N, C-alpha and C positions, 0 to 999 in steps of 0.2 A: 540366397543366404551364404554366408561365409564363416568359418570358424578357425581360430587359432588357438590350440591348446598346448600347454607346457605343464610341467610339474608344479608350477606356482600359481598359475592363473589361466582362465579360459575367456577368450574374447569372442563375442558372437556379434555379427553385423548383418543388417538387412540393407541391401543396396537396390535402389530403383533406377532403372534407365529410362530415358525419355525415347521418343520415336526415333531420333537420330542416332540412338545408342549411347549418349553422353550420360555420365552419372548424374542424376537429378536429385537423389535424396539418400542419405546414409543415416542409420541409427545404430548405436553400439552399446552393448551391455557387457560389463566385465564381471566374472565370478572369480572368487578366490578358491583355490583347491585346498580343501581340508587335509591335514596331514594324514588322517586315517584313510583317505582315498588314494594315497600314494603307494600303498603297501604292495598291491599287485596291479597289473595292467588291467584285469577284469573289473576291479573295484573302481579303478580310474575311468575307464570307458562307460561304465554304468553312471558315474557321476556326470560325465560329459553329456550323456543322454538326458539326465535330470535337467542339466542347464539348458539344453535345447528345448525341452518341454516348458521351462520357465520362461525362455525368451519368446517362444512361439505365442504363450499366453499374453506376455507383456506388450508384445508388439501386434497383438490381434492377428495372428497369422495361423492360429490352430484350426480347428475343424471347419469354420465357416470359410476361412481363406482357401484351404486345401480343396474344398468341395468346387471352388470356382475354377480350379485349374484343369485343363483338359487331360493332363497326364495323371492327375490325382495325387501328385506329391509336389513338394517343394525341393527344387535342386540345392545341393549344399556342396560348397567348394572347401576343401581343407588346406590351410597353410600351415606348414610345420617347420620348426626351426632344426630340422635333422635332414641329412641327405636321404633321398629316397630313390628307388630304382623305378624302371618302367612297369615293374610288377607291383608297384605300391608298397614295396618292402623297404624297411629302414636299413640303411647300409650297416654291414657287420662291423665296420671300423668306425662307427660313430661314438667316439669316446665321451662326448658331452651328453649322451643319453642318460638321464637320470631315473627313468621309469622302467628300465629293462625291455626296451622295444626293439633292440637291435634284432634284424633278421624277421621281424614280424611285419605282417600285412596290415598296416594302420587302417586303411580303408575298409578292409574286411571286418576288422574288430569293432570299428565304429558302427558299421552296418548292422552287425549282429546285436549291438547295444541298443540301437534304434529300433530294430524289429521286436526285441523283447519289451520295449516300452510302447510299441504300437503308435509310433510317431508318423505323421504324413511327410516324411522327409526321406530323400535318397541322395547318397553320396555320389557326386558325378565326377569328381576330380580331386587329386592331391598333388600339391607341389611344395617344394621348399620355400621358405619365406622369401628369399631373395629372387627366385624366379617369379614368384607372385608379384613382388614389387616391380619387376621388369615388365610383366604383363600389363599391370595397371599404367605404368608410364608410357608403354607403347600404345595403350588403348587411347590415352590422351594425346600422345604426339607420336605419330608413325616414324618419325626420324630417330626415336630413342631406341638405341641398339644395346645399351649397356646399363646395368643397374648395380650399385655397389652399396653395401650397408655397413656402417661403422658403429656397431653397438658394443655390448659386453664381449662379443666375438666380431669378427669380420668375414665378409664373403662377397662374392661378385657372381653375376650372371650375365650372359650375352647371347645374342641370336647368332647362330652359326649356319652356314649354307649346308644344306642337307647332304650335298654331295661330298662334303668333307667328313661325313660322319658315317662310316662304312656300315656299322652294325644297325643303322636305321634307314639307310638309303633306299631300300626296297619295300619298307613297311610304313610308310607315311604318304599322305596326300598333299603335305605342306612343302614348300621350297625351303623353309627354314625351321630350326629347332632351337629351343632354349636350352643353353648348356650352364648347369650349376658347377662352378669351377672349385668350390670349397677351397678358396685361395688362402684361408687362414692356416691351411695345412702346409703351405709352402715352408720350406727349410726344416721340416720335421727330421729329427735325428734318429737313426736305427742302426742296426748291424750292417744293412745294405747301403744306407745313405749316411755319409759323413756330414759334418757341419758345413751348410751352404751360406748362411748368413753370418756375418761378423757379430760376435756377442761379446759384451763387457762381463766383468765378474758379476755385476748386479743382475744382469740378464741371465746368467747361468745359475744364480742363486734362486731367482724367482722360479725358473724352470725346474730346477732340482726339487724345490719345495712345493711345486704344484701337484694336482691330482693325477696329471698325466706328463710325467717328465718326457722330454724329448719329442713331444707331439705339439703341433700348432704353433711352431716357433714364430713365424711372422705375426701371428695374432698377438702373442705375448709382447711384441715390439710396438704394437699399434693400438690394439683395442682399448676402449674405456676401462675395462676391468683391470687392466694392468698398469696404466701409465702412472696412476697416483701411487701405486705400491713401489714402482721403480724410483720415484722421487722420494718416497719415505725411507727406502733402503739407502739411498744416497745421504739423505739428512742424518740418519742414525749413524752411519759410518763417520760422517764428518763430526757428529758429536763425540763418538768414541775417540776420535784423533784430536779432540778438544780444539777443533777449528771453528765451531759455532756453539752457541748457547753453553758456555763454560762456567756460568754461575753455579755455585754449590747448591742453591736453592732451586735449581731448575728441575721441574717435574719430567721424569722420562718414561713412566709406565705408559701413559696413553699414546704417545707417539711410537712406543716400541711394539704395540699390537698390530699384527699382521692386518694389512688392508684398512687400517684406520685412517689414512690420508687418502681421501677420495679424489678421483680425477676431477671433480667438479671444483675443488679448491684451486686448481691450477690457473684458471681463467682470471679470477680476480686478483691473484697474486701477480700474474703476468702484466695485467692491465693497470696495476697500481703505479701511478706516475706521480704521486704526491711527494712532497718535499722529504718527509720521514717515513715513507712507505707505511702509511697508517693501516691499510687493508691487511697487510702481511701481519703486522703486530696484532691486529684484531682477531684474525683467523687463529693464530697460534695461541693467543690468550683464551679464547672462547671454547676452542675444540680440543686443546691439548694441555691447558693449564700451564702454559710456558709464559711466564710474565717477564717484564722488564728487559725484553730483547733490545740489543743495540742495533743501530743502523746497519752495520757491516754484516750482522747475522741475517737481517731481512734481505740485504742486497744479495747474499750468497743464495738465500732460498729461492729468490726470484729468478737468479740466473740458472739454477738447477731446473727449475720448472721450464724455462725457456729452452734449455738444451734438450730436455726429454721431448718436449712438444715439438721442436723443430725436426728432430729425427723422425718422429712419428709422421709428421706431415709430409716429409720428404719421401718416406717409404709409401705412404698413402698415394702421393702424387705419381710416384713410379708405377705403382700398381695400375692406376687410371691410365697412364700413358701407354703402358704395355698392352692393355686390352684395345685401346684406340688404334694402336699401330697394328695390332693383329687383324682387326676387321679391314684396315686399309681403305675405308671410305673417305671421301673428301670432305663430306659434311656428316656429322653425327652429334647426337645429343646423348649426354650421359646423366642418369638419374642417381643421386646420391642421398642417403638417409642415415639416420642414426643418432644415438644420444650423444655420442663423441662430439659431433658438430653442433648439437644443441647446447652443449655445456662449455664449448670453446670454439668460438668463432675464428680465432687466429689460426688454428690448426687447419680448418676448412679453407680459409684464404691462402694459406702457404701451400697446402696440398693442390690446389687449383692452379697456383702460380707454377709449382714444380712440374705438373702435367703439361702446362703450356710451354715450359722451357725445354721439356724433353720430346715435345710433339714433332711430328713430321712437318716440314715446310709446306705450306699450301693447304694444309688440313684445318678445317674449321670445326672447332668443338664448343658446344654449349653445355653448361652444366645447370641441372636443375635440382633444387632441394625438394625432397619429397615429404609429405605428411607422414606421421607415424603410422596412420592407418592404411597406407598405400598397399601393404601385403594383403590385407583383408579385401580391399577393392579388386585386386588382381585376382584373388581366389573366387570372388564373386563373378568376375568376368569369365573365368574358367568355367564356373558352374553353369552360367547362362549359356555357354557355348555348346552344350551337350543335350 
């Protein structure tokens, strides 16, 4: 079994492996976390244990299934969207933590909740989501050494030779170790670190008004959560300068709301090749109440989307190329996943093109798109390995 829990939802998956170790069957159930159970970690983990009980019953894995196991329990792997240490503790610098888990031993807290609920389950592993996706990709194809996720945040993981990791070199029986890069933190600004990435006035505005100013700068230039907001800020500034949508009857309140322009709008706007850019007109009329737009307005909006998407794809491609070059292998597979590529195919294609352009001569790189459940499959592989 595998579980991925966050402040908003809990995903539980049952994964069955065939005799050859291939994934033969998966079944997933999603629970929505009630707001009343987000107040304290204790309440949250008790609710997670309740979800596990419901999943065991629904999947017919409860008492009768547990009795058939020689060990008397079902192994459970945790996949978590936070950086965790070797002691299963959430990183103290995990600013994206919304449940107050920083510094906590997540595995221990869940074990305690499972014990209180008398469930035939034992937590056997805990890994970051991207590391879990890397494990799943490598389980399916041993040449896969890198996994990168482009979701509301971004992250990357890769397999490093153990001899290059001094703190672990004498404490492992394996030749390699999975490294969680937390690459979204690259470019973070602090008193010790000055600005490392070139930022526009719109980038600085979004960073300044974010929950964590100065943190995760690369993520704010690439992630699905922010691209639409960058475009929205460009549009509203163009409107303030009376460069677009200058009609006196133009509705401004909907487009002025923060994060109202979703990144998912960018793809249909960029892909609109009709004579009058009808898709652009339809989106602004339906979503923002801006009617009677002229052709030049729509053309400017499309170009703004293209510019923001192109920069994001080039940064994503550079990220991929840097990881490939670090490994130095002649042949390597890279697993990529995330909602950003789901909603915008052109960003994915341009990112791969950039990676290939920056790649080392003679190096063969294949890119594989992973399914959204890859992290759960990886967590299940980890669970079954103990």
